C-alpha angles and dihedrals in degrees: 000000000000090000091054091052090058092056127107130269093274090055091053092048090049092051089048092052091048092054098040114113141127136288086254089059090054094047089051089063093062113101135187112281095025119144111209125201120193135190116261133263109313091035099042110132097244101176091047092051093045088061101034094097089065092074095052095100092061101039138063133195098011111161125197127199100204136168130256096262131078136048115229134170094249090060102064106016109111088210088073092070110119091012110058127009131166142192146176143186091240120043122217135212094276098049095091092073091044091053091051089052091050092238103120141050135196128235112212098215138112121255098255092053101039101094096034096053101034097045090051090056098048120024115226134214113187135051120192130177144157110243142180117259120287114276123230090262092056105260136129116209128218087215112197105017136080097153091125101325095118091057092044094051092045093052093043091054097042093043095043090232125171111277118195120184132197104202114208118186091205097062123100135189143214136219114293096026116149115251138201124210115232090233090065095052117107097195136345138186135186124249121178108201138135114277118252111268138168125226120252111272122245113204124219121228089254091053091049090053090050091047092056093050096044094047089056088066091061117088130201109276096025120135111232141203121190134180126217131271140065097309098050089043091053091048089053091057091056093046089067087089093059129093135225098355120173128220125221105154147150095227133033108219136183092254089057091052088053091052092048092047091049092054093245094114107053104144091222094131100044117124090227134005089039112192092013127108106214129195144146104232142353127232123172146071130345087254090059092053091048090050092051097043110112091340103157093210095053117073139173120222130180116280090232087064106035096042095043104121092221091053090048091051090057089070089076096196096046117151114195117199120189139153129233143195102231144338132208126222094264093055102260108149130206113196102162116044146037101227106309094338108104114226103171129327144255090272106167095324100106092038089061092044090053094043092050090047091059097038112107093242100010128145129197116202122192112189130193140155112252092241138022120250087264092055098255113147115248094194103071138174088238131006116263108275110270095019115145117241102229098169114033112223092241090072103036114120124166122016118194129190129162086268098059151296128283131181115217098178109125092358124137122238089257091053093044094051092049092046095049093047088055092061097040121103107288091238091056099049100086092051090048092052091050091050092046090055092048090051090047091240092128 
């Protein structure tokens, strides 16, 4: 295999032709009891998954580790039970129906530890991904994801596991992307389809107000991490007035590309990786992917490295900015569920909160609107029963709503309750004070 990889272009083209088949050929290689891992989001094998349900009658106990995107027949069809199941550490928008059908399960684990811990518990046999076309030197790139792709590819190569590739001529890649040599591929097929993109984000007035307040906590020279959504996008707009910010993030977003292009994010003041903009995966518009493609200053690194809290803490002026679902009056934060119903996952959120907590001059900012779109308070006396605690209160720092900013670090329960009530919706404050007295918080 190694000898083949060192061949010339004609050798690579020959190996490609030998492995070229159809999606049906790849599906035929799946057997009962297989555990399948796929690449995340941008590189999820969409044609393969759109047809996976077809093999259900002939297989049993097939398990798929898939990403948060996509909605495929095998996910929500009750007939899949006993044949094909799937799971993830971070649920997506179409997982609700799959849960109702009993087809999926959640893994309570942070991003940097997901592959390491779960793969050790259940051995796996098949790796499948959508990739960019083969390069002249015989490699396929997993273009916009390094969540755990490096570890997956390493183990697939060393363990001689089945590798199935969906080759899409429209996909691109960025520096640091994992790659697979054609000689290691079991079977591949071609699928010309638009790359996965997200629509531009439109911020609400409440999110704009939060963005202004949160951005004021960021100083020139700080290294930032931001999530995705209206609030982080609004914060990005207000960061345009800053200078020499650094980037050490889980996700590359369109707002980050804007800040890099505007010369706001330079990386000059970072403790390490100076001048480099480092992340784990990219998710956004076509314009974002074009900006990142072969950009020498933008680099992907494995999630197990970038999202390691101890690595994060080394960037001693790190500012972590994330959103959340709700917070109770003692500072416990849920960022992934509504009661027991899983919405997303912890991802790298808590890892950045913890890393910022231990950084010499770090700040962790958790931002939320005071109420949901339906008018339900997000600052509550107690978390909704069954809600997951994503950020333990011991490590919670700044909380920002459209009504203000409070710092809970080092504060007593009495001080926390009073502070959080002060940034709740004005119409919710009296009820919160009454509940706080009943709970003996104040």
